[in-house]
N, C-alpha and C positions, 0 to 999 in steps of 0.2 A: 483342651489347649489348642489354639490355632497355630498351625505350622506355616512356615514360608513355603513358597513353591518349590524351592530347591530341597528343603528338608523332606517334603512330601514325595518328590520324585525319587530321592535317594532311597526312601523306604519302599516305594513301589518296585523300583528296579532290583532292590536287594531281595525281593521275594521271588523274582522270576529267573530261573535257571534256563540254560539252553536245553531244548528238547532233544530226545534221542534221534539218531539218524534213521532214515528209511531209504530203500532203493526204489527208484521210480523210473519209468520210461523217459527217454531223453527230453522230449518236448514238455513233459510235466515238470522238468527241472528248471524251466524258465523263471527267472527272478528268485530262485531259491539259493541257499547258501551251501556250498560243498562241504561235506563232512570229512573228506579225505583227499590227499593228493591224487591227481589223475595223470597217468603216464601214457605216452604214445606207443602203439605197437608197431609203427612203421616210421620210416623217414617221410617227412612232408616238406617239399614235394617228393613223391616216391621215385622219380626219375627226372633227369634233365628234360625240360620241355619248353616249347615255344610260348612266349608271352604275347605273340602277335600272329595274325595271318600274314604270310609273306613267303620269303625264300630262305632256307637254311644254306649258308655259304661258308667258304673258307676265307678268313679275313685277308689272307695274303693275296687272294685272287681279285679282291675289290679295293685294294689299297689306294688306287688312283681313280676310282670311279667318281663321276660327277654328272650333273645334268647335261653339261656341255660335252663330256667325254664318257658316255656310258660304257660299261663293260658287259659284254654278252656272254652268258653262261648256258651250258647245256643242261636242261632239266631232266633228271634221271628218274625221279619218282614224285608221287603226290601222296603226302601223308596226312590223314585226317585224325582228329582226336579219337582215341581208342584203337588206332592202328599201331603197327610196329613194323619198322623196316630195318633190316640188317644190311641193306645196300649202302656201301660207303660212298660218301661224297668225295670225289677225287679232284685233282687240279682241273680248273676250268668248268666245274660242274656245280649244280645247285639242286635242292629238293624243294618242290612246292610244299608248304607246310601250313597247317591250320593251328589256331590257338589251342594250347593244351596238348598238342601232339608231341610224342617223344622225339627228341633231337636225334637225327641219324648219325651214325659213325662218320668221323671225318669233318663234320661241320663244327664251327666254333662261334657262330654268330647268326642272327636272323635279321634280315632287312625287311621291314614291313612293306606290304604290297603297294601302299601309296607312294613309295620311293622306288618303284620299279615300273617297267613297261613290258607288256607281253610281246614276245617275238613270234617265231614260228610255232604253229600248233597252239596258238593263243596262250603260250607260256606254260602249257601242261606237259606231262610226261612225253618224252620223245621230241619235244620242241626246244625252244630257247626263250630266255627272258633277259631283259636288259636292266642292269643295276644302275641307278641314277645317283648313288652316293656310296661312300666308303662305309666300313663298319668297324667298330671296336670289338676287341676280344670279349666274348660273353654278352654282347648286346642283344637285348630282347630275349634272353634265356632265363628261365627259372631253374635254379640248380637243385639237384637232389639234396634233401635235408636242409634247404634254405630256411624253412620256418622252424622245424624241430627235427631231432634225430630220434630214432627208435630208443625207447627207454627214458627219454627226457620227460620231466614234469611239465605238462602243458597248462594245467590249472592247479592251484594250490588249495588246500583246505582253508575255508574262510572266504574264498572268492565267490562273488555273486554271479550266477549264470545269466548272462545277457544273450541276445540273439547271435552276436558274433561268437560267443563262447559255445553256443549250441552247435554252430557250424564247425568249430574247432574240435569239439568232442566227437562229432560225427566223423570227421576226417581222420581221427585217430582211433576209431574202432569202438566207441562207447555208445551202445544202444540203450544202456541203463546206467545210472549214476547214483551215488550215495549222497543224499542231501539231508539237512535237518528238517524234521517234521514241521508241518504247519500247525499252529495251536488251534485246537477246537475251543471255541469261545461261546459259552452259554450267554444268551442275550435275553434278559427278563425285564419287562416293564411292570411296575406295580401301580395299582389304583383301581378303585371301584368305578371310576369315571370312564375307563377305557372301553371302547368298542372297536370291532374289526374295521379295517379300511373300506370294506365293501358296504358297511352300514351308514345310513344317514344318522348322525348323532341326535339323540333326543335331548330333552332338557337336562342340563347338568353333565352331559356326556361329551367326550372328545374322541377322535380317532386315535388309534394306537400308532402314531407316526414314528415315535422314538424307536420302536422295535426295528423299523425298516432303516431309518437313518443310521442307527448304531451298527446294524448288521452290514450296511454298505461301507461304513468306516472300517469295520473288521476286515472285510474283503480287500479294501484298498490298502490295509496294513499287512496283507499277506495271510491273514487268518481264515479259519473256516467257521462261519457263524452257525450256532445251533439256536434257532429262534423259538422260544417257548411261548405258550399262551399267556395272556395277561394274568398277573397274580393279584388276587383280591386283597383288599385292606383288611387282612385277618391274620392273626398271629400264627394259627395252625397252618393256614394255606402258605404263608411266607416260609415257615419252617420246612414244610414238605417240599416246596419248590427249590429252595436253596440246597437242601440235602440231596435231592435228585441231581441237581446241576453239578454238585461236587463229585458225583460218581461218573458223570458222563463227559466232563469238560476238563480242559487244561487251565482255563481262566474263566472267571465269572464276571460279567458286567451287568449291572442293573441300572434302571433309571426310575427316579421317583422314590419317595419314602425315606429319604436320607436326612430330612430336617428333624425338627423337634415337635411336630404336630401330634395330635391325639392318635392319628392313624398311621404314623410313620414307624414301621416295624423293622426296617433294614438293620439299624444299629443294634437293637435288642436281640434279634435273632442271630446276627453275626457273633455277638458276644456269647450267646448260648451255645452255638454249634462250633465255633472256632475262636479266632482271635480278632480283635479290633485294634488297629494301629493308630488311626486318626479319623476324625470326622469333620474337621474344618481346616480350610486353607485360606490364607490371606490373599484372595484374588477375587476379581469380578470380571465376568459373571461366574457364578458357581462357588460361592463360599462354602456351602455344605458339600464336601467330597469325602466319601467314606472308603477306607481301605483296610483290608485285613486278609484272612484266609480261612478256609473251611477244609479240614482234613488235608492240609498242605496245599490246597488249590488256591492260587491268588484270587482275591475278590476285590472288585472296585465298584463302588456305588456312586453313580452320577446323579446330579440333580434332575428333576423331572422336566424343568423348563428346557425346550429344545436347544436354544443357543448355549445355555449353560452346559448341557450334556455334550454338545458339539465341541466346545472349547476344552472341556475337561478331558474328553477322549484324546484330542490332539496333544495336550500337554502331558498327560500321564499314561494313558492306555496304549496309544500307538507306539511310543518308544519301548514299552514293556513287551508288547507282542513282537516287535522286531528283535529285541534281545533274545526272546525265546526261540526265534528261528536262526540264531547264530549271527545276526548282523552286528557289525562293530560300529557302524554309523547309525546313530539313534535319533539325531536331531535334524529337522529340516533346516535349510539355509536361513541365516539371519544376515541382514545388512542394514546400513543406515539409509534414511530417506529424509526428505524435507516435508514438514507438515503443511498441508494445503490450507488449513483454516484453524481457528482457535478451538481448543478443547479444554473443558474443565472436568475435574474428577474429585472424588473424595480422597483425602489423604489416608494412609494406613493400609491400603490394599493395592496390589498390582492389577492394572486393567489390561484386558485383552480385547480390543475393539475390532470388530469385523470391518475390514477396510479394503480399499482398492488402490493398488500401487501401479503407477504409470511412469513412463520415461518421458522426461521433458526434452525439448528441442536441443538444449545444451548438454544432454547426456545424463543429467542428474535424475534421481528418482524422487517422485512426489507422491505423497500418500494422503488420502482422505477417507473418512468413514463412508461405507457403501450403503447406508440405510439406517433405519431405526435400530438402536442398540438394545431394545427390549429383549430380555432373556427368553421371552415366550415366542419370539419370531426368528425364523431362519432365512428370511429373504436377504438380509445383509450378508450372511455367510455365503449364500448362493451367488450373489452379485459380486462379492469381493474375491480377492485372490491372496489375501494375507491377513495376519493378525497384527494390529498396531499395538505395541507393548509400551505401556506408560508405567513408570516405576512407582513404588509405594509412597515415597516421601514427598512428592510434589502434588500440587492441586490444580495448577493452571499451566497450559502449554499454548503459546502463541503461534500464529501462522509464521512459517519460516524456521521454526525450531528443528533441530536435528533430533530424530526419533529412530527407534529400532523397530523393525518389522520381522515377522516370521513368514517365510514364503510358503503358502499352502499349495501353490501351483508348481512347486519344484520338489523333487525327491531328495531324500537324505543323501549326503555325500557330494552334492553338487556345490561347487564354489560360488 
């Protein structure tokens, strides 16, 4: 039975549970999903400090200060970041202060250095400085606990750790964090015709490029590829490779051998070792897509044609791997665009054409195919930045039509 894309996706995602957590060093948590709430051990900021290089002052002393009528203050100290001063700023006094330095007692505002003039002793300790403007209470001061208080949840379970989150985790005392594990993905290519990429293919042979392109897609999806040697078109060899992969991986992806040829063993071996959910999806490229499991390990068989495998991975495998890592956003952004040229297709299948999306001068998006749509070629996928989605029931789309695209150049969760 041939499934719709939606039916097939539901079955794939239903097989994929979230992997158990693991504790990792902070930098290894980048782009990972937190498995628990994370709390701060201190107030952030930990003390009142200056947001500017300038002078810490009492607002009452500079209430009438201006460029035409500057107020001269005695400079009693010079406080750098990392220093600490208990010397109180009294009436008519100021403290030279650097960004990040703790605010001295008595001061309630900071006037940035660009709004001052150096007086005696070049405006340093023991000299004077002229304030060229007034200040509001709390001006240019970062208050203690302004961002978080000790004990506050700074990041919640399910949050994705980005670069800013890494900084926040570091500032709140977390050198290691608990995140969901990355899936180990067995990548197997089948076929007697395959040779290593270092070899010049002889008659009837081709380089094993799918192993590399699929592994790259696994990495881009956040997984860890386990790249296996090519599997010969042999029942025993296929059985042995699949059984081994099921013991070593969290997810198995194969390319080739999923059709109904005399040497296509993926389906029969999958039935023998585990369960076969489906073997055909109403889409192009990649009508033969095989999904099941071996010993509870999700299995997805992609077609051997490179573009078919590329598209099938994007539609089915990538969201599955993201779910296993705890991501809640599984789909790349989609939006409408204007078709740049006429396109014809067969009715009955959904088409995913490799395409290039560009922004027109009027702000609208225009999309056109980015090269040959042969399922054996990857150039159009390389030159494109999206998949042009054409629905099952229609056969012709004229230039100027509104169409849907899937953005391959944007991450999931981006509007």
